[in-house]
C-alpha positions in Angstrom: 45.2 -9.2 6.4 44.9 -11.2 9.8 42.1 -8.8 11.1 40.3 -9.3 8.0 40.5 -13.2 8.2 39.8 -12.8 12.0 36.3 -10.9 10.8 35.4 -13.4 8.3 35.7 -16.4 10.6 33.5 -14.4 12.8 30.5 -13.7 10.4 31.2 -17.6 9.6 30.4 -18.6 13.2 27.6 -15.9 13.4 24.3 -18.0 13.7 21.2 -17.3 11.2 18.8 -14.7 12.6 15.5 -16.3 13.9 12.0 -14.6 12.0 14.8 -12.7 9.8 12.5 -11.7 6.7 9.9 -9.8 9.2 12.1 -8.0 10.3 14.2 -7.3 6.5 11.0 -6.1 5.7 10.2 -3.6 8.6 13.9 -2.0 8.2 13.3 -1.7 4.4 10.1 0.2 5.0 11.6 2.4 7.4 14.5 3.1 4.6 12.7 3.2 1.8 10.2 5.9 2.9 12.6 8.3 4.7 15.7 7.7 2.3 14.0 6.8 -0.8 14.6 3.3 -2.7 17.1 4.1 -5.0 19.4 5.5 -2.0 18.7 2.6 0.5 21.3 -0.4 0.1 20.8 -4.1 1.0 23.8 -3.7 3.6 22.0 -0.5 5.1 18.7 -2.8 5.4 20.5 -5.9 7.0 22.3 -3.5 9.3 19.1 -1.8 10.4 17.0 -5.4 10.5 20.0 -7.0 12.7 20.6 -9.4 10.3 23.3 -10.4 7.7 23.4 -9.0 4.2 23.4 -12.8 3.5 20.0 -13.5 5.2 18.3 -10.3 3.1 19.6 -12.5 0.0 18.1 -16.1 1.2 14.8 -14.2 0.9 15.1 -11.4 -2.0 17.1 -11.2 -5.0 17.7 -7.9 -4.0 16.0 -4.4 -2.9 13.9 -4.1 -5.8 12.5 -7.6 -5.6 11.9 -6.6 -1.6 10.4 -3.3 -2.4 8.0 -4.4 -5.3 7.0 -7.5 -2.8 5.6 -5.1 -0.1 4.0 -2.6 -2.6 2.2 -5.6 -4.0 1.2 -6.9 -0.5 -0.8 -3.7 0.1 -2.0 -3.3 -3.7 -3.9 -6.6 -3.7 -5.1 -6.3 -0.5 -6.9 -3.4 -1.4 -8.3 -5.0 -4.4 -9.7 -7.7 -2.4 -11.0 -5.1 0.2 -12.7 -2.9 -2.4 -14.5 -5.7 -4.4 -15.8 -7.1 -1.2 -17.1 -3.8 0.4 -18.5 -2.5 -3.0 -20.2 -5.8 -4.0 -21.9 -6.5 -0.9 -25.1 -6.1 0.7 -26.8 -2.5 1.4 -27.6 1.0 -0.9 -24.9 2.8 -2.2 -24.3 5.1 0.8 -23.6 2.0 3.0 -21.3 0.6 0.4 -19.4 3.6 0.3 -18.9 4.0 3.8 -18.0 0.3 4.1 -15.0 1.0 1.5 -13.9 3.8 2.8 -13.8 2.2 6.2 -11.8 -0.9 5.3 -9.5 1.3 3.7 -8.8 3.3 6.6 -8.9 0.4 8.9 -6.0 -1.0 6.4 -4.1 2.2 6.7 -4.5 2.6 10.4 -3.4 -1.2 10.9 0.0 -1.1 9.5 0.5 2.7 8.8 4.4 2.2 7.7 3.3 -0.5 4.7 0.5 1.5 3.8 2.8 4.8 3.8 5.0 2.9 1.4 2.3 1.7 -1.2 1.0 5.3 -1.1 4.2 7.2 -1.8 5.2 4.1 -4.1 2.3 4.4 -6.7 3.9 6.5 -9.3 6.9 4.0 -9.1 5.3 0.5 -9.6 1.6 1.1 -11.1 3.4 1.6 -14.5 5.5 -1.7 -14.2 1.7 -3.4 -13.2 -0.3 -5.2 -15.9 -3.7 -3.6 -15.8 -5.5 -6.7 -14.2 -9.5 -7.4 -13.1 -8.7 -7.5 -9.5 -6.5 -4.2 -9.2 -8.5 -1.8 -7.1 -8.8 0.6 -10.1 -10.1 -1.7 -12.4 -12.6 -3.1 -9.6 -13.9 0.4 -8.6 -14.1 1.3 -12.5 -16.0 -1.8 -12.9 -18.3 -1.3 -10.3 -18.9 2.3 -10.9 -20.0 1.5 -14.7 -22.5 -1.3 -13.2 -23.9 1.6 -11.1 -24.3 4.1 -14.2 -25.8 1.2 -16.3 -28.4 0.2 -12.9 -29.4 4.1 -12.7 -28.0 4.2 -9.4 -25.4 7.0 -10.5 -25.6 9.7 -13.1 -23.7 8.5 -16.4 -20.8 9.7 -17.2 -17.4 8.1 -17.7 -16.7 5.7 -14.9 -12.7 5.6 -15.3 -12.9 9.7 -14.7 -15.4 8.9 -11.7 -12.7 6.1 -10.1 -9.8 8.5 -10.0 -11.7 11.2 -8.7 -13.2 9.1 -6.0 -10.1 7.4 -4.9 -8.4 11.0 -5.0 -10.8 11.7 -2.2 -9.5 8.8 0.2 -5.7 8.9 -1.2 -5.0 12.5 -1.0 -6.3 12.0 2.9 -4.0 9.5 3.2 -1.0 11.2 1.3 -1.4 14.3 4.0 -1.5 12.1 6.8 1.7 10.7 5.9 3.3 14.1 5.5 1.6 15.1 9.4 -1.2 17.3 7.7 -4.3 15.4 9.2 -4.3 14.5 12.6 -5.5 11.0 14.5 -6.3 7.5 12.9 -7.4 7.6 9.5 -10.6 6.0 10.4 -11.5 8.9 12.7 -12.2 10.7 8.9 -14.1 8.0 7.2 -17.6 9.4 7.3 -16.7 12.5 6.0 -14.6 11.1 3.6 -17.4 8.8 2.1 -19.6 11.7 2.2 -17.3 13.2 -0.6 -17.0 10.4 -2.0 -21.1 10.1 -2.6 -20.9 13.7 -4.2 -18.0 12.8 -6.6 -20.2 9.4 -7.9 -23.6 11.5 -7.6 -22.3 14.6 -9.7 -23.8 15.0 -13.2 
């Protein structure tokens, strides 16, 4: 009893950790990827981050909100990136290379966060309302425009978008599982050529 009271007193005296949020997010990413979101606990996240569990709750309602926030951070960046790359200047080959390169650079910039997004797609996408600015919708819209302009053969924009995105996403998956060496950016040109083959197919 005395030991418990002493522990509580010590915790009360413990100063708040500075810059707790980024520490919490990095710790959570590692646990979510290696143990899974369901298996990880807020206590484990806090311990790995070197902060109190209360510090985590000051920033997030719980691990589910934390996980969704980390997922959407990358998802929204991908949407903006795709829109900028595919709507920019240049011919089709240049736009595709720009988009694939941007995707690879995002992966190499923070592979832990990128990996979490990629392995969590099945969990979070069903709950993300279809928007005009999500990566898939942007890709479908641009492909539809290219078809209407006669730049690529007519077809189903949704299918072409799925196939094109599959080229880069599967490469990303293989890198997560150590089946693809080096930074993802070194494979950008090869992936861009594969995406172009998909887009130009009948």
